[in-house]
Biopython code that builds the backbone (N, CA, C, O; Angstrom):
import numpy as np
from Bio.PDB.StructureBuilder import StructureBuilder

atoms = [
    (1, "MET", "N", (40.438, 125.065, -28.689)),
    (1, "MET", "CA", (40.621, 124.591, -30.042)),
    (1, "MET", "C", (41.759, 123.572, -30.110)),
    (1, "MET", "O", (41.624, 122.537, -30.762)),
    (2, "ILE", "N", (42.865, 123.857, -29.449)),
    (2, "ILE", "CA", (43.983, 122.911, -29.440)),
    (2, "ILE", "C", (43.560, 121.621, -28.749)),
    (2, "ILE", "O", (43.883, 120.526, -29.210)),
    (3, "LEU", "N", (42.847, 121.754, -27.657)),
    (3, "LEU", "CA", (42.402, 120.573, -26.924)),
    (3, "LEU", "C", (41.503, 119.701, -27.798)),
    (3, "LEU", "O", (41.609, 118.475, -27.779)),
    (4, "ARG", "N", (40.631, 120.331, -28.553)),
    (4, "ARG", "CA", (39.742, 119.586, -29.449)),
    (4, "ARG", "C", (40.558, 118.815, -30.491)),
    (4, "ARG", "O", (40.247, 117.664, -30.797)),
    (5, "ASN", "N", (41.595, 119.448, -31.033)),
    (5, "ASN", "CA", (42.458, 118.783, -32.014)),
    (5, "ASN", "C", (43.223, 117.617, -31.395)),
    (5, "ASN", "O", (43.383, 116.569, -32.022)),
    (6, "VAL", "N", (43.694, 117.802, -30.166)),
    (6, "VAL", "CA", (44.423, 116.733, -29.476)),
    (6, "VAL", "C", (43.496, 115.552, -29.206)),
    (6, "VAL", "O", (43.884, 114.397, -29.383)),
    (7, "LEU", "N", (42.281, 115.844, -28.778)),
    (7, "LEU", "CA", (41.325, 114.765, -28.521)),
    (7, "LEU", "C", (40.981, 114.015, -29.809)),
    (7, "LEU", "O", (40.856, 112.791, -29.799)),
    (8, "ALA", "N", (40.830, 114.736, -30.904)),
    (8, "ALA", "CA", (40.555, 114.102, -32.197)),
    (8, "ALA", "C", (41.747, 113.248, -32.632)),
    (8, "ALA", "O", (41.564, 112.161, -33.180)),
    (9, "LEU", "N", (42.947, 113.729, -32.392)),
    (9, "LEU", "CA", (44.151, 112.977, -32.739)),
    (9, "LEU", "C", (44.237, 111.698, -31.917)),
    (9, "LEU", "O", (44.571, 110.638, -32.446)),
    (10, "ARG", "N", (43.939, 111.794, -30.633)),
    (10, "ARG", "CA", (43.960, 110.592, -29.773)),
    (10, "ARG", "C", (42.928, 109.572, -30.233)),
    (10, "ARG", "O", (43.183, 108.367, -30.228)),
    (11, "GLU", "N", (41.770, 110.064, -30.626)),
    (11, "GLU", "CA", (40.717, 109.178, -31.118)),
    (11, "GLU", "C", (41.168, 108.492, -32.415)),
    (11, "GLU", "O", (40.944, 107.297, -32.606)),
    (12, "SER", "N", (41.793, 109.251, -33.286)),
    (12, "SER", "CA", (42.302, 108.712, -34.544)),
    (12, "SER", "C", (43.375, 107.656, -34.291)),
    (12, "SER", "O", (43.409, 106.623, -34.960)),
    (13, "ILE", "N", (44.239, 107.918, -33.331)),
    (13, "ILE", "CA", (45.288, 106.958, -32.974)),
    (13, "ILE", "C", (44.661, 105.650, -32.508)),
    (13, "ILE", "O", (45.105, 104.570, -32.897)),
    (14, "GLU", "N", (43.648, 105.747, -31.692)),
    (14, "GLU", "CA", (42.986, 104.532, -31.195)),
    (14, "GLU", "C", (42.323, 103.763, -32.342)),
    (14, "GLU", "O", (42.370, 102.533, -32.370)),
    (15, "GLU", "N", (41.714, 104.469, -33.273)),
    (15, "GLU", "CA", (41.099, 103.806, -34.433)),
    (15, "GLU", "C", (42.156, 103.105, -35.280)),
    (15, "GLU", "O", (41.942, 101.980, -35.732)),
    (16, "TYR", "N", (43.288, 103.758, -35.497)),
    (16, "TYR", "CA", (44.374, 103.145, -36.264)),
    (16, "TYR", "C", (44.903, 101.901, -35.546)),
    (16, "TYR", "O", (45.197, 100.892, -36.188)),
    (17, "ARG", "N", (45.022, 101.968, -34.235)),
    (17, "ARG", "CA", (45.498, 100.806, -33.470)),
    (17, "ARG", "C", (44.568, 99.620, -33.637)),
    (17, "ARG", "O", (45.004, 98.490, -33.856)),
    (18, "GLN", "N", (43.272, 99.902, -33.529)),
    (18, "GLN", "CA", (42.303, 98.818, -33.662)),
    (18, "GLN", "C", (42.327, 98.221, -35.067)),
    (18, "GLN", "O", (42.304, 97.001, -35.232)),
    (19, "SER", "N", (42.374, 99.092, -36.077)),
    (19, "SER", "CA", (42.424, 98.618, -37.467)),
    (19, "SER", "C", (43.664, 97.777, -37.714)),
    (19, "SER", "O", (43.598, 96.716, -38.335)),
    (20, "MET", "N", (44.788, 98.261, -37.222)),
    (20, "MET", "CA", (46.044, 97.548, -37.421)),
    (20, "MET", "C", (45.999, 96.187, -36.723)),
    (20, "MET", "O", (46.440, 95.181, -37.281)),
    (21, "SER", "N", (45.478, 96.164, -35.530)),
    (21, "SER", "CA", (45.405, 94.916, -34.778)),
    (21, "SER", "C", (44.520, 93.891, -35.486)),
    (21, "SER", "O", (44.887, 92.723, -35.613)),
    (22, "GLU", "N", (43.365, 94.335, -35.940)),
    (22, "GLU", "CA", (42.449, 93.423, -36.635)),
    (22, "GLU", "C", (43.060, 92.912, -37.939)),
    (22, "GLU", "O", (42.970, 91.725, -38.249)),
    (23, "LEU", "N", (43.676, 93.809, -38.694)),
    (23, "LEU", "CA", (44.280, 93.416, -39.958)),
    (23, "LEU", "C", (45.472, 92.485, -39.731)),
    (23, "LEU", "O", (45.673, 91.538, -40.491)),
    (24, "ALA", "N", (46.251, 92.748, -38.702)),
    (24, "ALA", "CA", (47.411, 91.903, -38.392)),
    (24, "ALA", "C", (46.969, 90.496, -38.006)),
    (24, "ALA", "O", (47.655, 89.525, -38.326)),
    (25, "LYS", "N", (45.826, 90.375, -37.319)),
    (25, "LYS", "CA", (45.317, 89.051, -36.957)),
    (25, "LYS", "C", (44.909, 88.268, -38.196)),
    (25, "LYS", "O", (45.077, 87.050, -38.256)),
    (26, "LYS", "N", (44.369, 88.979, -39.187)),
    (26, "LYS", "CA", (43.898, 88.315, -40.406)),
    (26, "LYS", "C", (45.028, 88.013, -41.385)),
    (26, "LYS", "O", (45.075, 86.928, -41.965)),
    (27, "LYS", "N", (45.946, 88.977, -41.573)),
    (27, "LYS", "CA", (46.942, 88.859, -42.635)),
    (27, "LYS", "C", (48.376, 88.697, -42.142)),
    (27, "LYS", "O", (49.273, 88.414, -42.936)),
    (28, "GLY", "N", (48.599, 88.871, -40.856)),
    (28, "GLY", "CA", (49.951, 88.769, -40.317)),
    (28, "GLY", "C", (50.610, 90.138, -40.225)),
    (28, "GLY", "O", (50.232, 91.080, -40.921)),
    (29, "ILE", "N", (51.600, 90.222, -39.353)),
    (29, "ILE", "CA", (52.201, 91.535, -39.086)),
    (29, "ILE", "C", (53.123, 92.023, -40.200)),
    (29, "ILE", "O", (53.487, 93.199, -40.227)),
    (30, "SER", "N", (53.502, 91.146, -41.108)),
    (30, "SER", "CA", (54.401, 91.573, -42.190)),
    (30, "SER", "C", (53.643, 91.952, -43.462)),
    (30, "SER", "O", (54.264, 92.259, -44.480)),
    (31, "ASP", "N", (52.328, 91.935, -43.415)),
    (31, "ASP", "CA", (51.525, 92.336, -44.567)),
    (31, "ASP", "C", (51.778, 93.815, -44.879)),
    (31, "ASP", "O", (51.830, 94.628, -43.957)),
    (32, "PRO", "N", (51.934, 94.175, -46.136)),
    (32, "PRO", "CA", (52.214, 95.574, -46.505)),
    (32, "PRO", "C", (51.175, 96.571, -45.988)),
    (32, "PRO", "O", (51.516, 97.699, -45.632)),
    (33, "HIS", "N", (49.910, 96.154, -45.948)),
    (33, "HIS", "CA", (48.864, 97.058, -45.440)),
    (33, "HIS", "C", (49.014, 97.290, -43.934)),
    (33, "HIS", "O", (48.798, 98.400, -43.449)),
    (34, "VAL", "N", (49.377, 96.260, -43.213)),
    (34, "VAL", "CA", (49.603, 96.382, -41.765)),
    (34, "VAL", "C", (50.784, 97.307, -41.510)),
    (34, "VAL", "O", (50.737, 98.164, -40.628)),
    (35, "ILE", "N", (51.837, 97.125, -42.288)),
    (35, "ILE", "CA", (53.031, 97.966, -42.138)),
    (35, "ILE", "C", (52.704, 99.422, -42.448)),
    (35, "ILE", "O", (53.176, 100.327, -41.760)),
    (36, "LYS", "N", (51.902, 99.647, -43.477)),
    (36, "LYS", "CA", (51.528, 101.013, -43.834)),
    (36, "LYS", "C", (50.705, 101.674, -42.716)),
    (36, "LYS", "O", (50.936, 102.832, -42.369)),
    (37, "ILE", "N", (49.754, 100.932, -42.164)),
    (37, "ILE", "CA", (48.963, 101.479, -41.046)),
    (37, "ILE", "C", (49.872, 101.752, -39.858)),
    (37, "ILE", "O", (49.720, 102.768, -39.179)),
    (38, "SER", "N", (50.813, 100.854, -39.605)),
    (38, "SER", "CA", (51.751, 101.035, -38.498)),
    (38, "SER", "C", (52.573, 102.315, -38.672)),
    (38, "SER", "O", (52.792, 103.054, -37.712)),
    (39, "GLN", "N", (53.022, 102.568, -39.891)),
    (39, "GLN", "CA", (53.803, 103.777, -40.159)),
    (39, "GLN", "C", (52.955, 105.037, -39.984)),
    (39, "GLN", "O", (53.425, 106.041, -39.449)),
    (40, "GLN", "N", (51.712, 104.976, -40.436)),
    (40, "GLN", "CA", (50.815, 106.118, -40.263)),
    (40, "GLN", "C", (50.531, 106.347, -38.781)),
    (40, "GLN", "O", (50.475, 107.483, -38.310)),
    (41, "LEU", "N", (50.355, 105.257, -38.067)),
    (41, "LEU", "CA", (50.128, 105.341, -36.624)),
    (41, "LEU", "C", (51.336, 105.954, -35.926)),
    (41, "LEU", "O", (51.182, 106.800, -35.044)),
    (42, "ASP", "N", (52.522, 105.537, -36.310)),
    (42, "ASP", "CA", (53.751, 106.113, -35.742)),
    (42, "ASP", "C", (53.793, 107.624, -35.959)),
    (42, "ASP", "O", (54.155, 108.377, -35.055)),
    (43, "GLY", "N", (53.424, 108.057, -37.153)),
    (43, "GLY", "CA", (53.409, 109.490, -37.448)),
    (43, "GLY", "C", (52.447, 110.250, -36.559)),
    (43, "GLY", "O", (52.772, 111.330, -36.066)),
    (44, "LYS", "N", (51.265, 109.693, -36.350)),
    (44, "LYS", "CA", (50.265, 110.342, -35.496)),
    (44, "LYS", "C", (50.738, 110.399, -34.040)),
    (44, "LYS", "O", (50.555, 111.407, -33.358)),
    (45, "ILE", "N", (51.341, 109.316, -33.579)),
    (45, "ILE", "CA", (51.853, 109.285, -32.197)),
    (45, "ILE", "C", (52.973, 110.307, -32.033)),
    (45, "ILE", "O", (53.048, 110.983, -31.007)),
    (46, "THR", "N", (53.838, 110.425, -33.029)),
    (46, "THR", "CA", (54.917, 111.408, -32.980)),
    (46, "THR", "C", (54.361, 112.825, -32.888)),
    (46, "THR", "O", (54.870, 113.641, -32.120)),
    (47, "ILE", "N", (53.336, 113.117, -33.653)),
    (47, "ILE", "CA", (52.703, 114.438, -33.605)),
    (47, "ILE", "C", (52.138, 114.697, -32.218)),
    (47, "ILE", "O", (52.326, 115.779, -31.661)),
    (48, "LEU", "N", (51.446, 113.711, -31.656)),
    (48, "LEU", "CA", (50.874, 113.870, -30.319)),
    (48, "LEU", "C", (51.966, 114.090, -29.275)),
    (48, "LEU", "O", (51.810, 114.926, -28.386)),
    (49, "GLN", "N", (53.060, 113.353, -29.374)),
    (49, "GLN", "CA", (54.167, 113.528, -28.432)),
    (49, "GLN", "C", (54.773, 114.921, -28.541)),
    (49, "GLN", "O", (55.122, 115.525, -27.526)),
    (50, "ARG", "N", (54.901, 115.435, -29.758)),
    (50, "ARG", "CA", (55.432, 116.795, -29.938)),
    (50, "ARG", "C", (54.507, 117.826, -29.306)),
    (50, "ARG", "O", (54.964, 118.765, -28.653)),
    (51, "ILE", "N", (53.217, 117.649, -29.500)),
    (51, "ILE", "CA", (52.254, 118.581, -28.911)),
    (51, "ILE", "C", (52.374, 118.555, -27.392)),
    (51, "ILE", "O", (52.384, 119.603, -26.746)),
    (52, "ILE", "N", (52.465, 117.359, -26.829)),
    (52, "ILE", "CA", (52.583, 117.236, -25.367)),
    (52, "ILE", "C", (53.875, 117.883, -24.887)),
    (52, "ILE", "O", (53.859, 118.630, -23.908)),
    (53, "ASN", "N", (54.986, 117.615, -25.552)),
    (53, "ASN", "CA", (56.270, 118.203, -25.151)),
    (53, "ASN", "C", (56.258, 119.718, -25.277)),
    (53, "ASN", "O", (56.749, 120.419, -24.392)),
    (54, "ASP", "N", (55.697, 120.234, -26.381)),
    (54, "ASP", "CA", (55.615, 121.682, -26.571)),
    (54, "ASP", "C", (54.755, 122.328, -25.500)),
    (54, "ASP", "O", (55.087, 123.394, -24.982)),
    (55, "THR", "N", (53.656, 121.679, -25.175)),
    (55, "THR", "CA", (52.752, 122.209, -24.148)),
    (55, "THR", "C", (53.442, 122.230, -22.795)),
    (55, "THR", "O", (53.314, 123.199, -22.047)),
    (56, "GLN", "N", (54.169, 121.174, -22.476)),
    (56, "GLN", "CA", (54.886, 121.132, -21.199)),
    (56, "GLN", "C", (55.978, 122.199, -21.155)),
    (56, "GLN", "O", (56.177, 122.839, -20.123)),
    (57, "SER", "N", (56.680, 122.391, -22.258)),
    (57, "SER", "CA", (57.721, 123.414, -22.315)),
    (57, "SER", "C", (57.129, 124.801, -22.134)),
    (57, "SER", "O", (57.675, 125.623, -21.398)),
    (58, "LEU", "N", (56.019, 125.061, -22.799)),
    (58, "LEU", "CA", (55.358, 126.362, -22.663)),
    (58, "LEU", "C", (54.863, 126.578, -21.246)),
    (58, "LEU", "O", (54.956, 127.679, -20.703)),
    (59, "SER", "N", (54.337, 125.522, -20.654)),
    (59, "SER", "CA", (53.830, 125.621, -19.288)),
    (59, "SER", "C", (54.956, 125.953, -18.312)),
    (59, "SER", "O", (54.785, 126.780, -17.416)),
    (60, "LYS", "N", (56.110, 125.302, -18.490)),
    (60, "LYS", "CA", (57.259, 125.575, -17.624)),
    (60, "LYS", "C", (57.755, 127.001, -17.818)),
    (60, "LYS", "O", (58.074, 127.688, -16.848)),
    (61, "ALA", "N", (57.819, 127.441, -19.057)),
    (61, "ALA", "CA", (58.279, 128.804, -19.338)),
    (61, "ALA", "C", (57.310, 129.819, -18.767)),
    (61, "ALA", "O", (57.725, 130.828, -18.196)),
    (62, "LYS", "N", (56.039, 129.560, -18.916)),
    (62, "LYS", "CA", (55.027, 130.481, -18.408)),
    (62, "LYS", "C", (55.106, 130.579, -16.887)),
    (62, "LYS", "O", (55.018, 131.673, -16.329)),
    (63, "SER", "N", (55.271, 129.449, -16.223)),
    (63, "SER", "CA", (55.330, 129.484, -14.764)),
    (63, "SER", "C", (56.598, 130.196, -14.290)),
    (63, "SER", "O", (56.582, 130.856, -13.251)),
    (64, "PHE", "N", (57.692, 130.068, -15.038)),
    (64, "PHE", "CA", (58.922, 130.752, -14.661)),
    (64, "PHE", "C", (58.775, 132.262, -14.810)),
    (64, "PHE", "O", (59.138, 133.019, -13.909)),
    (65, "TYR", "N", (58.253, 132.691, -15.930)),
    (65, "TYR", "CA", (58.155, 134.123, -16.195)),
    (65, "TYR", "C", (57.011, 134.804, -15.462)),
    (65, "TYR", "O", (56.989, 136.030, -15.354)),
    (66, "HIS", "N", (56.075, 134.036, -14.963)),
    (66, "HIS", "CA", (54.953, 134.630, -14.252)),
    (66, "HIS", "C", (55.035, 134.435, -12.740)),
    (66, "HIS", "O", (54.091, 134.759, -12.020)),
    (67, "ASP", "N", (56.134, 133.920, -12.268)),
    (67, "ASP", "CA", (56.327, 133.749, -10.841)),
    (67, "ASP", "C", (56.872, 135.060, -10.282)),
    (67, "ASP", "O", (58.046, 135.385, -10.457)),
    (68, "GLU", "N", (56.006, 135.797, -9.613)),
    (68, "GLU", "CA", (56.398, 137.131, -9.143)),
    (68, "GLU", "C", (57.529, 137.087, -8.126)),
    (68, "GLU", "O", (58.236, 138.081, -7.960)),
    (69, "SER", "N", (57.717, 135.988, -7.456)),
    (69, "SER", "CA", (58.811, 135.915, -6.486)),
    (69, "SER", "C", (60.161, 135.913, -7.186)),
    (69, "SER", "O", (61.185, 136.180, -6.558)),
    (70, "LYS", "N", (60.172, 135.617, -8.477)),
    (70, "LYS", "CA", (61.425, 135.592, -9.229)),
    (70, "LYS", "C", (61.687, 136.891, -9.972)),
    (70, "LYS", "O", (62.738, 137.049, -10.595)),
    (71, "LEU", "N", (60.753, 137.812, -9.914)),
    (71, "LEU", "CA", (60.921, 139.069, -10.628)),
    (71, "LEU", "C", (61.760, 140.042, -9.825)),
    (71, "LEU", "O", (61.656, 140.109, -8.600)),
    (72, "GLU", "N", (62.574, 140.776, -10.511)),
    (72, "GLU", "CA", (63.335, 141.850, -9.888)),
    (72, "GLU", "C", (62.734, 143.162, -10.367)),
    (72, "GLU", "O", (62.627, 143.407, -11.569)),
    (73, "TYR", "N", (62.350, 143.988, -9.429)),
    (73, "TYR", "CA", (61.740, 145.252, -9.795)),
    (73, "TYR", "C", (62.816, 146.317, -9.972)),
    (73, "TYR", "O", (63.776, 146.389, -9.205)),
    (74, "VAL", "N", (62.637, 147.124, -10.980)),
    (74, "VAL", "CA", (63.596, 148.163, -11.298)),
    (74, "VAL", "C", (62.915, 149.500, -11.094)),
    (74, "VAL", "O", (61.794, 149.712, -11.558)),
    (75, "ASN", "N", (63.589, 150.397, -10.403)),
    (75, "ASN", "CA", (63.063, 151.737, -10.194)),
    (75, "ASN", "C", (63.329, 152.546, -11.453)),
    (75, "ASN", "O", (64.475, 152.870, -11.766)),
    (76, "THR", "N", (62.280, 152.864, -12.158)),
    (76, "THR", "CA", (62.441, 153.593, -13.425)),
    (76, "THR", "C", (62.282, 155.099, -13.252)),
    (76, "THR", "O", (62.415, 155.854, -14.215)),
    (77, "THR", "N", (62.002, 155.531, -12.046)),
    (77, "THR", "CA", (61.780, 156.977, -11.846)),
    (77, "THR", "C", (63.039, 157.707, -11.460)),
    (77, "THR", "O", (63.081, 158.933, -11.565)),
    (78, "SER", "N", (64.066, 157.018, -11.019)),
    (78, "SER", "CA", (65.292, 157.718, -10.619)),
    (78, "SER", "C", (66.272, 157.750, -11.766)),
    (78, "SER", "O", (66.341, 156.815, -12.565)),
    (79, "ASN", "N", (67.030, 158.827, -11.848)),
    (79, "ASN", "CA", (68.094, 158.937, -12.842)),
    (79, "ASN", "C", (69.400, 158.501, -12.200)),
    (79, "ASN", "O", (69.987, 159.242, -11.411)),
    (80, "SER", "N", (69.837, 157.352, -12.522)),
    (80, "SER", "CA", (71.089, 156.854, -11.944)),
    (80, "SER", "C", (72.191, 156.809, -12.988)),
    (80, "SER", "O", (73.127, 156.018, -12.868)),
    (81, "LEU", "N", (72.090, 157.640, -14.000)),
    (81, "LEU", "CA", (73.110, 157.690, -15.038)),
    (81, "LEU", "C", (74.119, 158.799, -14.727)),
    (81, "LEU", "O", (74.159, 159.810, -15.428)),
    (82, "THR", "N", (74.894, 158.625, -13.732)),
    (82, "THR", "CA", (75.908, 159.644, -13.396)),
    (82, "THR", "C", (77.280, 159.087, -13.487)),
    (82, "THR", "O", (78.253, 159.800, -13.240)),
]
sb = StructureBuilder()
sb.init_structure("model")
sb.init_model(0)
sb.init_chain("A")
sb.init_seg("    ")
for serial, (resi, resn, name, xyz) in enumerate(atoms, 1):
    if name == "N":
        sb.init_residue(resn, " ", resi, " ")
    sb.init_atom(name, np.array(xyz, "f"), 0.0, 1.0, " ", f" {name:<3s}", serial, name[0])
structure = sb.get_structure()
């Protein structure tokens, strides 16, 4: 489900880029509509970057906590409270 959302976001970003490029060629880069599309595009790119960073952080955390060579086993059957 997350992957589907990321792919849809990437597709949307590409559509915004194309629209902005075409509009900028016709009206110039300082046109208010071009600037508005650019700002919306920036927002979408920021969201995608956050998703990528969060995913990488989770992946690193998961690999750290699931690496059995880094686990310390504790003997829970002995009473060492003396």
